[in-house]
DRENLO-416914 format. One record per residue (C-alpha): residue in one letter; x, y, z. Coordinates in steps of 0.05 Angstrom, whole numbers, padded with zeros to 5 digits, always signed. Layout:
AXYZ/...
This chain:
M+02346+00718+01179/K+02327+00681+01243/P+02266+00637+01246/D+02208+00660+01291/T+02191+00589+01314/I+02224+00522+01319/T+02192+00454+01329/I+02225+00401+01372/D+02190+00334+01386/E+02125+00363+01357/V+02127+00422+01406/K+02130+00491+01374/Y+02175+00542+01409/V+02174+00618+01397/R+02235+00662+01400/A+02236+00703+01464/D+02252+00767+01428/S+02192+00759+01382/V+02141+00762+01439/P+02125+00831+01467/A+02141+00839+01540/L+02082+00842+01587/K+02074+00911+01618/K+02062+00915+01692/S+02012+00971+01700/G+02032+00989+01770/P+02058+00964+01836/E+02026+00908+01875/V+01986+00937+01933/I+01939+00921+01989/V+01874+00962+01986/R+01828+00968+02046/T+01758+00992+02030/V+01700+01019+02071/S+01655+00958+02060/A+01685+00911+02008/G+01742+00886+02052/V+01816+00880+02037/H+01843+00864+01967/I+01913+00851+01939/G+01930+00865+01867/T+01966+00907+01816/I+01941+00978+01806/I+01911+00992+01738/S+01884+01061+01756/R+01861+01105+01813/E+01812+01162+01811/G+01793+01191+01879/K+01769+01133+01921/E+01759+01087+01861/V+01815+01037+01850/K+01820+00986+01794/L+01864+00925+01806/S+01887+00869+01761/N+01905+00799+01785/A+01865+00814+01848/R+01854+00770+01908/R+01811+00783+01970/L+01846+00776+02037/W+01792+00744+02080/S+01834+00732+02142/W+01907+00731+02159/S+01954+00703+02211/G+02026+00717+02226/A+02019+00793+02218/F+01983+00839+02265/T+01969+00897+02217/L+01961+00907+02142/N+02027+00943+02144/A+02059+00879+02170/V+02022+00838+02117/A+02051+00884+02063/T+02122+00882+02089/K+02129+00813+02119/G+02074+00770+02090/V+02027+00722+02125/S+02025+00651+02152/R+02007+00609+02091/T+01972+00555+02131/N+01927+00599+02175/S+01909+00655+02126/R+01853+00657+02075/I+01868+00691+02008/S+01818+00681+01952/A+01827+00657+01882/T+01851+00710+01832/V+01804+00750+01788/S+01832+00785+01727/E+01804+00853+01745/I+01763+00887+01800/T+01739+00958+01812/L+01737+00978+01885/M+01696+01037+01908/E+01711+01075+01973/A+01784+01055+01981/I+01809+01084+02046/E+01879+01055+02049/I+01930+01034+01996/I+01994+01000+02020/P+02050+00980+01972/V+02072+00907+01980/T+02146+00899+01992/E+02182+00865+01935/G+02192+00791+01948/V+02131+00784+01995/D+02087+00727+01970/L+02013+00742+01977/S+01989+00693+01924/T+01925+00654+01933/T+01917+00603+01989/E+01848+00580+01966/K+01845+00515+01928/
């Protein structure tokens, strides 16, 4: 029988196979809305024009990409763009565009 934890230098470590894997609920996307702006996050659910995102950030302004399609596929200039702090969940009404973010594109927060 293997131990579930081990303590080294007064730090407790947990076996990797004893922690359930986090489930990603959907792909990371950019959502443009009628009046709430542009948001980046992971889709939790979508019903009609209502979209719920987790780990969501608001994209206030961007540089280095002309369109949201370019933002999703190539990213943005990190120094001249404004991406808000992350909120754990947001519900957006009136979504009019949902664009998948290309794997490897970093659209994490730029706000301090």
